[in-house]
N, C-alpha and C positions, 0 to 999 in steps of 0.2 A: 666731079667727085674729088674729095680731099685726098691728098697723097698720104699713104700710110707711113707713120713714123717708124723708123728703124731703130733698133737698140744700138747697133754698132755705128760708131762715127769715126771719121778720119782723125779727129783730134785725140781719140783714145790712143792711137799709135804714136802720135807726136808726144803726148804726155808720158807714155811708157819710155820712149827713147830718151827724153830729157831726164826723167827720173833715174834711168839706168846710168847715164853719164855722171849724175850728181851723187847717187847713192852708193854705187859699187865701190869707188875708192874709200868712201866713209865706212862701209861695211867691212872692207878688208882690214882697215886700221882698228875700228872699234870692236868688231865681233870676231876678228881673225878668220874671216870668211874666205873660203875657196869655192868658186863655182866652176864645176866641170862642164865643158861645152856639150851641147846636145846636137851632134852632127847630122842626125837623121831627120831634123825638123823639115827643112826644104819647103817651107811655106804651107805645110799641112795644118789642119786644125785638129785639136786633141781634146779629150777629157783628161785633165791633169788631176791626179789624186796625190795628196801629200800628207805626211804625218805632221802633227802640229806641236811645235816645241816652244816657239817664242812669239812675242807680240808682233814681230815684223816678218813673219814667215812669208806673207804674201809678196813682200819686196824681194826676198831671197828666191822664191819660186819664179818671179818675173824676170830675174837675172838669168835663170837657167833656160827659160822658154822664150823664144823670140816672138815679137809681135804683141799686139794687145791681148791681154788675158782678162776674162770676165769672171771675177771671184764671187762665189756664193758666200754671203756675209750675214751675220746676225742682225735682227731688226734693231738692236740697240744702236748700231752705227747710223741708222737712218732716222733717229729720233732726237737729234740734237740741233734742230733749227737750221740756221744758215750754214753751219759747218757741214751738215749732212747734204744740203743742197749742192754745196760746192763739190763734195766728193762724188755725188751722182753725176754732176756735169763733167768732171775730170775723167773718171774711169768707169762709171756706170756699173757698179757691182750689182749682183742679183740678190735681193733681200730674201731672207727666210726666217720664219718664226722658230726660235730655238725650242727644242723639246716638244715640238708639236708637228702634226701632219700639215704640210703647207702645199696645197695643190697649186697655188699661184706660182710658187717657186719652181715647181716642176714645169709648168707651162712656160715660164720665162726662160728656163734652161733650154727647152725645146725650141723656143723662138730664136735664141742666140745661136743654137746649133744650125738651124735652117739658114740663118744669115751668114754662116761660114765662120763663126767665132770659136775661139778656144775657151773652154770653161774650166775653172779650177775649183776644186772642192777639197776641204779637209774632212774626210768622212768620220773622223772621231767626233767632230762638232765641239771639241774641247781641247785646250792645250793640256799637255800632260802635267800632272802634279808630281809624279814619282820618277819621271825619266823613262818610263816604259810607255809605248803606244797604248792609248786608252781603248775602251770598247768601241767597236765599229758596228753601227746599225746595219742589219742585213738588207735594209731597204736600198742601200747604195747599189746592190747588184742589179735589180730590175730597172733602176734609173739609168745605170750605165748601158744596159741592153737597149733601153728605149731610145737613148741618144744615138747609139750606133756609131760612135766615134772610136778611133784608136785610143787606147788608154795609156797615157804616159805616167809612170809611177815616179814621183820625185821624192827622194829620201833626204831628210835633214838629219845630220848627225853632229853632235857636239853642242847643239843649241841649248839643251838643258843645262849643260855644264857652264855655258857662257851666261845664260839668263834664265834661271828657273822661273816658272810661273809665279811662285810665291815670293820672289825677290824683287827689290826695287833697284838693284845695282847690276851692272854688266861687269863680268869678271874677265880677266885676261885669259886667253885660251884660243883654241882652234875649233872652228866648225866647218862643215862641208855640206854642199848642196849638189845633188847630181840626179840624173835620170837613171834609175836602176834597170828599167825594162819598159818596153813598149809592147802592149798586148793588142793584137789586131782583132777587128770584129770577127774575122773568120775563125780565129782561135777561140774566143770566148763564146762564139755562136754554138760551139760544140759542147759547152759546159752547161750544167744545171745552174740555177741561181745559187744553190748552196756551194757548188764548186767555185763559182766566180767570187762569191763572198769570201771564201777561204783563201783564194788566191790574192785578193785585195788585202786581207789581213796579213798574210805572209809577207807580201811585198813591202808593206808599210810598217812592219814591226821593227822597232828599234828599242833596245834596252841599254840605256846610257850607263848603267852600272857595270856593263861588260866591256865598255869602250875605254881605252886608255886615254890619259891626258891630265894635265894639271890646270886648274882654274882658280888661282889664288885671288883672294880679296879679304880685306880686314873685316868686312861685314858679311862674310859668306853665309852665315846662318840667320841673318836678320829677316824676320817675318816668315820663318818656316812654320810658325803657328797658324798661318793662313791655310796650310795644308794639313797639319797634324793637330789632333785634339784628343788622342788616346795615349796615355802614358802606359808603357809596358808593365809598370808596377802598380799604378793606381786606377787604371781604366780611364774612362772619359774624364778629362781634367783640363784645366786652363794652363796652357803653356805660354812661355814668354821668352823672347830671344833678344840678345844684344851681341853685337860684333859677330864672332864666330861660334857663339854658344847659344844653346836653347835649354831652358830649364822647366821642370814641372813645378808649378806653384804649390802643389799639394805635398809632394815628398821632398822637393828641393834638389833632386838629382839633376846634374848638368851634363850635357852632351856637346861635344865639339864637332863642327863640320870642317873636315880637312880639305886641302886643295885638290886632292884626288877624288873628291866627292864621297869619301867614306866617312863614317861616324865613329867616335870613340867616347866612351864614358870617362868623365873626369873623376878619378878616384874609385871607380867601380867598373865592372864588366858590363857594357851595354850589349843586349842580346842581338842587335841588328847591325850589320856591317854597312848597309846603305839605306837611304831614304826609301828606296823601292821596297826593301824587305820590311821596313817599319810601316809603310803605307799598306802593304798586303796584310800585315797583322791588324792594322786598324780596321780594314774592311772585314776581316774575319771576326773581329770583336763585334762590329755592328751587325753582321749577318747572324751572329749567335744571340743577339740581344732580343729581349721581349719588350717591345715598346709599352706594353701594358703596365710595366713597373714604374713608368714615369707619367702616370695620369694625374696623380695628386701633387707631385713635386716635379718642377721642370728639370730637365737635364742640364740646360745652360740658360744663362740670362745675358743679354747684350743691350747696348744702346745704339740706336741707328736713326737716320733720317728716312722718312717714307715718302715715296713719290708714286704718282700715277703716270704711266707712260702712255702718251697719245701716240700710238704706233705710227712710225714714218713721219712724225711731226715734231713733237716736243715732249718735255716732262714737266709735270706740275707737282710741286712740293706740297704734301698733305700734312706731314708732321715733322717737327724738328726735335731731335734728341728723345725720341720715343723709347720707352723700355720695351724689350722684346723677350718673351719667355718661350723657350722651345720645350714643349711637352712631347710625350710619345705619340699623341694623336692630334696635336693642334699647335698653332702659333698664336700667342696672345700679345697684343699691343697695349701698353699703358695699363697693365693689370692693376685692379684695385682703385681706379680713378673713374670719373664720370665719362671719360673718353675711351674706356676699355673696349677693345674690339678683338673678337676671336675669329680665327680662320681655322675651322676643322680641316684636317687633312683630306677627309672624304669630300670636301667641297672645292678642293684645289685641283685643277686639271694637270698642272705640271709645276716643277720647281727646277730652276737652273741657276748655275753660277756663271757670271760673265767676268772676263778680265781676271784681275787678281782676286777680288773679293766683293764684287757686287752680286746681290741676290735678286733673282726674278721670281715672282709668284704669279702664276696664271690662274685667275679666279673669276668665275662667273662672267666671262667675256671681257674682263679687265686685266691689264698687266700692271702689277705693282713692283716697285724696285726698292730694295733696301741698300743704303750706303752708310757705312760706319767708319770708324777710325782705321788706321793702318794695320792694326792687329786683329781686326775682325775676321773670323773664320766663317765664311758662307757655306763651305762644303758640308759642314755637319748638318745643316738644315736639309740639304739635298739628300744626303745619305739616309737620314732618319725618315724623311718623307717616303723614300722608295723602299726602305725596309718595312715600314708600315703598310705601304701599298702591296708589296709582295705577300705579306701575311694575309691581308684582307682578301686577296684573290686566290688564296689557298696554296700559294707557292712559297712556303716558308724557307725552302732550300735554294731559292733563286739567289744568284750572286750579284746581279746588276744593281748598283746603288746610285744610278743617275749620271755617272761620269764614265 
């Protein structure tokens, strides 16, 4: 009988220890990182839950928790050929299909737990755009209960100030990673799923706008338009940033992003003090929107390359420099040409944004991905899709917009 292959390998611990030695000094210098020790570890396995602020959170979490940690990661990480194969060999992350119910991911988590491994999940499923912890799916509570492990809550603070999701630069400043609480199975065994979910939300909630600190950089506002697409004065609009300023191309108003993460209008009173407040306003605008008003004329037009993702293998480029029109009920590629292709929202299973500004479209068993220039805002597609979806299912007052 063939020997059953295990998920956990000795090399994973070796890789973790080498990475710690190499990356911790770098992170202290580059990110201003302080990692507080986790003295209660003592060789136990955990379900590690952490809030998601930067592209390198998994490294910061790994510095706080000893031993090999098996991270649940988006399928995009596994669809890059040789690079993905190397990552699997080195650290064996657990793949999950973003914005979709993935039974295999649950099975793999259970498998790692049975083998004695520590599992790490960012239950937001997204890095924060605003500095506040994003929506956490209630499904995390029954998963945690099924795994039956002590839950270690790892909080990251200051990461948004040092490296916002929408930015390409790392700013000077301080960030902190620490275990805020360990919740034992005996404790959450007495909770309902709703109570456990609320506890998870409370433990992982961070609002960067309330945390002090200076994060200076001469390009502090650059690419904020990856997150923001609603002008407080013009409504949905094209924004463009340079240096420490972002401007609306419709009304011309300019806003400066200051080192303390606050905003100020240049020559006028800007109504929002922080990106978080502006982001909340943007969500309110979308949630008050009638997508039916944008059936004849698109809300936005972009240019992007289109790929088909062969999940866990590679990506195939289908179109280069395709025009993309975002309507209230559909996305249209290369409109008005022989290659015109329409994706009605009701034929799309899910829409998700990855990284800074890649867009995933889950359609008819296929996964398509849009990549555009540095200023491309993928978030607006996600938000409008979910606004449309909420209305179709009769829940026009729903607040969830896909992130």
